[in-house]
N, C-alpha and C positions, 0 to 999 in steps of 0.2 A: 730534582727539577719538580716543580711544580705546575698547574695550569694558571696562567697567570691572570692577575683580576681581571682584564679586559677581557678575556676569554669566558670567562665563568659566568660575568655580566650579562652578555652577550648570548649564551647558554640558556641562564637565567628568564632573558626577553623572550627568546625563542620557544621557550615553556610555556613563557604565560600567554603567548599571542596562542600559542596550538592549543590551551585548554581552552580561552576564548572561543576561538573556532569550533572547537566541538561542543560545545554547552550552549552556542547559537545554533547550532545546525539541530543540535536534538529539540529544543525550545521550538523551531519551526516545524518539528516534525509530529503528525499526529492521525490516528485512527481515522477513515473514511469509512461510511455506509455501503456495504452492499446491495445491491439494488434486487440483481437474479442470477441465477447461475443457470447454467443448461450442459447436458453432458457431450461430449464429444466423443467421448468412446468410453468404455467399462472404467477405465481409471482415469479419465481427463475429462476436468471440468472449465469450462470456462465462466468468468465470473464477469456480470458488468459494475463498474460503478460510474459514479461522474465526478470527476475530475476539472481542473480550471487551468488555463496556459499558464506552462512556467513550470509547475508542478510535476514531483518525480513522486509516481505512484507505483507502488508494490505490491505482491503479496511480501507480507512479513512474519506470518504463522498459518500452520496447517497442524492441527490435532485432529488423529482417527480415534477412533471409538467403534466396539462392535455396533453401536447404534447413531452415531454422531459421525460429522465430518465437522469441525470446526475450523472457519478462515479469516484469518486478520490480515485489513488491507492497511497500510499505511501510506501518507502523503507526505511530499514536506515542499511547503509553500515559500516561495523565494518572490516575494513583492515588490518586487527593482523598480516595476514602470507600474505610474496610475492603470488599473484594467476595469473591466467590469465582473459584474457576478453571475457570468453567463459560463457555465456547467458544459464540458463536453463528455458523452459516454466514451469510457475505455472499457476495453475486453482485454483479463487478463487470464491465462493460462496456469492452471494449477494441476498437478500429478500426483495423483494419490501414490500409497503403495499396498491396494488391494481393491479390489473392486468397489464402483460404489454401490450396488445393489439396493437397497431399500433403505438404509440410512440417509439422516435428516440433515441436511446442509443448513450449518449457523452462522450467522454475523460473528464471528471473534468480538469485536467492538461495543456489541447491543447485548447480545444473548440471544437474539430473536431469530426463528427460524426466515430461510431464506428461501422465497417462492422461485418456483422454474420459471426460465425465461415465456411471454407469451408467444404463439409461432403465429405467424414466422417472427423470427428478428432479423433488424430490428422491423417493429411494427409501422405499416403505412400509416402515418399522420396525415395523409390528406395533402402532402406537397407536391406542387406541378414537378 
């Protein structure tokens, strides 16, 4: 007794739809630059990036060496509705395996060193 032809077709359709969804989500996922970082404690960093409305932004990679900490941030942007290009500051937390010490913090998407956040953060932009 085997699987009926109808069940095989439905299973094939379900697999094709699932693969299509996964490919679509991966196509919308990309890295975003990190603007600043600040040390919360010896093993915790807060990184500042800019994201847009409706985006799912998260830390996608942390690589530690004796001289650097490389952090990569990814964002899935789902443009379901018309919007603006206005970005919003987002703070993400990164927990390190060992204290930051004097290691350089590097943006994994560009390879550039990340500057420490200006103090005080967020900066006063003169808004009432």
